[in-house]
BABAKOL-466942 format. One record per residue (C-alpha): residue number from 1; x, y, z. Coordinates in steps of 0.001 Angstrom, whole numbers. Each point is the difference from the previous one (the first is absolute). Last residue first. Layout:
N
{r NUM, {X, Y, Z}}
...
//
This chain:
170
{r 170, {-41914, 170572, -101893}}
{r 169, {-1674, 2296, 2527}}
{r 168, {-3505, -114, -1256}}
{r 167, {-2049, 2584, 1880}}
{r 166, {2845, 2548, -65}}
{r 165, {-1403, 2193, -2719}}
{r 164, {-3689, -593, -578}}
{r 163, {-891, -3247, -1733}}
{r 162, {-1697, -112, -3400}}
{r 161, {-1288, -3560, 93}}
{r 160, {-1138, -2597, -2482}}
{r 159, {-1885, -3026, 1407}}
{r 158, {-137, -3223, -2060}}
{r 157, {-1777, -3331, 515}}
{r 156, {-1144, 31, -3634}}
{r 155, {-3656, -445, 1104}}
{r 154, {653, 2090, 3140}}
{r 153, {962, 3025, -2131}}
{r 152, {768, 2899, 2325}}
{r 151, {1395, 3192, -1501}}
{r 150, {616, 3233, 1993}}
{r 149, {1306, -1619, 3126}}
{r 148, {1591, 3173, 1441}}
{r 147, {-2671, 2726, -433}}
{r 146, {-2679, -2678, 92}}
{r 145, {1045, -1055, 3468}}
{r 144, {1041, -3503, 1089}}
{r 143, {2886, 1283, 2103}}
{r 142, {3131, -1990, -830}}
{r 141, {1994, -1699, 2771}}
{r 140, {3070, -1510, -1583}}
{r 139, {1828, -3249, 905}}
{r 138, {3488, -687, -1285}}
{r 137, {2395, -2502, -1558}}
{r 136, {-1797, -2702, -1959}}
{r 135, {-3053, 2192, -582}}
{r 134, {-2746, 1102, 2342}}
{r 133, {-2984, 2327, -79}}
{r 132, {-2130, 510, 3073}}
{r 131, {-2854, 2056, -1384}}
{r 130, {-1325, 2507, 2563}}
{r 129, {-3679, 836, 330}}
{r 128, {-889, 3659, 493}}
{r 127, {-1521, 707, 3392}}
{r 126, {-983, -2577, 2660}}
{r 125, {3400, -1642, -435}}
{r 124, {-886, -2955, -2176}}
{r 123, {3035, -1854, -1339}}
{r 122, {-304, -1640, -3423}}
{r 121, {2302, -2932, -534}}
{r 120, {2919, -1406, -1979}}
{r 119, {-383, 2428, -2932}}
{r 118, {2773, -802, -2443}}
{r 117, {3239, 1826, -635}}
{r 116, {1401, 3326, -1132}}
{r 115, {598, -648, -3712}}
{r 114, {918, 3181, -1881}}
{r 113, {-2458, 584, -2847}}
{r 112, {562, 3759, -162}}
{r 111, {-3385, 700, 1670}}
{r 110, {1227, -2220, 2856}}
{r 109, {-719, -3681, 401}}
{r 108, {-2036, -2194, 2302}}
{r 107, {-845, -3576, -886}}
{r 106, {-3286, -1120, 1481}}
{r 105, {331, -3026, 2335}}
{r 104, {-2598, 1412, 2441}}
{r 103, {-2141, 2682, -1560}}
{r 102, {-3010, -2192, -842}}
{r 101, {124, -1598, 3450}}
{r 100, {-329, 3404, 1607}}
{r 99, {-3233, 591, -1861}}
{r 98, {-17, 2957, -2344}}
{r 97, {-1740, 3354, -458}}
{r 96, {609, 2125, -3061}}
{r 95, {-3448, -635, -1424}}
{r 94, {-2412, -843, 2795}}
{r 93, {90, -3456, 1467}}
{r 92, {-2369, -2913, -539}}
{r 91, {-158, -2205, 3106}}
{r 90, {1714, -3422, -303}}
{r 89, {-2265, -2910, -1010}}
{r 88, {2054, -1007, -3050}}
{r 87, {3113, -96, 2204}}
{r 86, {-1645, -2975, 1794}}
{r 85, {-373, 605, 3744}}
{r 84, {2525, -446, 2758}}
{r 83, {359, -393, 3767}}
{r 82, {3731, -172, 649}}
{r 81, {1007, -2599, 2570}}
{r 80, {2116, 963, 2971}}
{r 79, {-2014, -2082, 2475}}
{r 78, {-2278, -2441, -1864}}
{r 77, {1008, -3125, 1931}}
{r 76, {-758, 1892, 3224}}
{r 75, {-3715, 31, -967}}
{r 74, {-183, -3788, 316}}
{r 73, {1737, 121, 3437}}
{r 72, {-2221, 2839, 1212}}
{r 71, {-3117, -1983, -921}}
{r 70, {-2804, 66, -2582}}
{r 69, {1716, 218, -3348}}
{r 68, {-2330, -1894, -2278}}
{r 67, {-1758, 3081, -1408}}
{r 66, {2191, 3070, 439}}
{r 65, {-569, 2722, 2590}}
{r 64, {1826, 3225, -867}}
{r 63, {706, 3030, 2232}}
{r 62, {1027, 3030, -1959}}
{r 61, {2455, 2342, 1624}}
{r 60, {-15, 3668, 786}}
{r 59, {-1316, -545, 3557}}
{r 58, {-2785, -2463, -880}}
{r 57, {-1562, -508, -3380}}
{r 56, {-2340, -2887, -752}}
{r 55, {-32, -3273, -1905}}
{r 54, {-2100, -3142, 76}}
{r 53, {-254, -3438, -1710}}
{r 52, {2722, 699, -2549}}
{r 51, {607, -2991, -2239}}
{r 50, {3633, -959, -595}}
{r 49, {2005, -1275, -2924}}
{r 48, {3448, -902, 1266}}
{r 47, {3262, 805, -1802}}
{r 46, {3369, -1311, 1101}}
{r 45, {2809, 2559, -398}}
{r 44, {1724, -1016, 3271}}
{r 43, {-1098, 3279, 1554}}
{r 42, {-3572, -1034, -681}}
{r 41, {-1959, 1465, -2912}}
{r 40, {-3644, 120, 1039}}
{r 39, {-2428, 148, -2895}}
{r 38, {-3303, 1761, 569}}
{r 37, {-3734, -779, -126}}
{r 36, {-3023, 1798, 1264}}
{r 35, {624, 3730, -200}}
{r 34, {-3292, 1785, 768}}
{r 33, {1691, 2806, 1855}}
{r 32, {3749, -619, -183}}
{r 31, {226, 2443, -2966}}
{r 30, {-785, 2822, 2381}}
{r 29, {3688, -114, 981}}
{r 28, {945, 1697, -3285}}
{r 27, {3521, 1321, 453}}
{r 26, {988, -3702, 369}}
{r 25, {2510, -1599, 2265}}
{r 24, {-2147, -396, 3099}}
{r 23, {1805, -1617, 2865}}
{r 22, {-1676, -3186, 1210}}
{r 21, {-1504, -1253, 3225}}
{r 20, {-1133, -3589, -208}}
{r 19, {-3086, -1761, 1473}}
{r 18, {460, -3641, 806}}
{r 17, {-2588, -450, 2701}}
{r 16, {2052, 953, 3060}}
{r 15, {663, 3651, -712}}
{r 14, {2503, 1644, -2316}}
{r 13, {2593, -1965, -1984}}
{r 12, {2866, 2035, -1303}}
{r 11, {1240, 2454, -2660}}
{r 10, {-1714, -1199, -3102}}
{r 9, {959, 2202, -2962}}
{r 8, {-2745, 1847, -1948}}
{r 7, {-970, 984, -3554}}
{r 6, {2645, -1995, -1903}}
{r 5, {-498, -116, -3751}}
{r 4, {142, -3300, -1818}}
{r 3, {948, -1201, -3489}}
{r 2, {-1438, -3438, -729}}
{r 1, {2606, -2561, -1041}}
//
């Protein structure tokens, strides 16, 4: 199955002709310019291939108009869907930069090889991102900073950390 990257999440219908307001999930909102086709992944997991007829930004959201969705009722069926592109079309990042989806499910361990848990999600705070790392018993909030996360290997799904005292209260 084709690997997808979410670039927006549909929040709600907007207008009478099937337009949809969506929250932008990409750090590269300019990628919507010229984008013609996307895959919508509905909350049920169903995938729909959609053609974008129009898109524009309004109040920190992207408004999308898809071909064949011309009423509020039709648009409502897409509420909550993730708007995705193929992973192969993702923007090239600089060395040392990662997409959130690359970090999710990475195993996290200390410099001594102690298992801490797996990354459940990446939380954006406006400053340093925070890795939410969970194991069977606990949840840890680990700042995604080079001084702490000194080795990140997304291919091996491994992050090695050198936590300051008190960060990981075992």
